[in-house]
N, C-alpha and C positions, 0 to 999 in steps of 0.2 A: 035720782040716779038712774032709774030705769029709762026715763025719757032720754037722758044723755047717752046711755049705752046704746039705745036703739038708733040714735042719730049720729053716732060716732063717724067722723069723716065727712059729714054732710055740710052743705052750705048753711043750713039753719043753726047747726052747732057752732060753726066758725063764727057767724055773726053774733051769736049769743056770747061766746067767749071774747071776741074782739070788743064788743060793747062793754063788757065787764072790765077788761084790761084798760080800755080808754077811760072809763069812769074812775077806776082805782088810781091810775097813774097821773092823769091829767084833768080829771073832773069834767070830761066832755062825753057825749054819747056818740055812738057810731054814726047816727044821723048828722050830727054837727061835724064830725070828722069828714064825712062824705061831702057835706056842703063846702067845707074849706077846700077840699081837694077839687071840687067842681069850680070853685071861684078861681082857682089857679090853673084851670083848664087841664087838670090831671097831669101837671108838670111840676118839676122841682122849682121852688121859689127862687133858687140861685142860678142853677145851670140850665134850667128849662128842659131837662131830660124828661121824656114821657114816663109817668109813674104807673107802670102796668104790672099787675100781679100782686098777690097778697103781701109779700115781704118787701116790696120796693119803696113804700111810702113810710116815712118816719116823722113823727110829730116833733118839731123843734120847739124847745121852750127855754126860757131864762131859768137857769138853775138856782138863782138867788130869789126871784120873785115867784117862780112857777108859771108866769105868763106865757101863753102859747104865742109863738111868732109866726109859724106857718108849717108847711109840710115840705120836707126835703127828701132827696134821694140819699141812699146810704153814704155815698162818697162825700157829698157836701156836709151832711150831718156830722160825720167823722172829722172832716176837714176843719170845720169851725170849732168842734170840740177839742181837737188837738191844739188849736190856737187859743184855747181857753175862753172862747166866746168873747174875745177881746177885739173890738173894732179897730183899734190902733194897730194891733198885730196883723189883722187882715189887710189893712191898708199898706203896711210895710211889706207884707208878702206880695201884694199886687205890684208895688213899685219895684221890688226885687225881680219879679218876673218880667216886668216891662223893660228894666235896665238890662237884664240878661238875655233879652230876645236876640241880640246880635251874636250870641254864642252858638256853637253847634248844638243840634237837638240832643236832649237826654235820651239815653237808651236803657232798656232793662237788661241787666246781665242775665244770661241764660241759665247760669248755675244756681243763683240764689234769689233771683227776683228783685234784688236791690237796684235802685236807680243810681246811675252814675253818668258823668259827662263823658263824651267821646274823648278818648286819649288822642290829642292832636298830634303828638310826637310819633304815633305809630302809623 
C-alpha cells in the first residue's frame, strides 16, 4: 500500500493497474495489449482512427467465448455492441447506409443531441 500511495498518479502505477485490469478481464498482459495495438499501427481495427491516449483503446472480445478480436476506438466498440456483435446486423446496417446515401445528410439537433434527418419540407 505504501508503494502504491507513493506512486499515486504516476506512469508506473498506471501501468501496474492497467496490467492487472487486462489480466482480470481478458487474460492478457499489458505487454500483449501493447503488441496488439502496435500490430494495428495504433489505430482502431474498424475505422482506423488513431488510438492516442490512455482511454482511447478498448479491447474488443467475443462475449460468448471470451476470445479477443482486436483493439477498437470507443465509438466502434459501442457500435458493434449496440448491434449485439451480430455480423448480419452489421451488414444490414452497412447496406442501409449505402442505400440511404442519396438522402440529405443527417444533422444533430442543437437542443438534445439526437440525430435527425433534414426536414425537406422546410
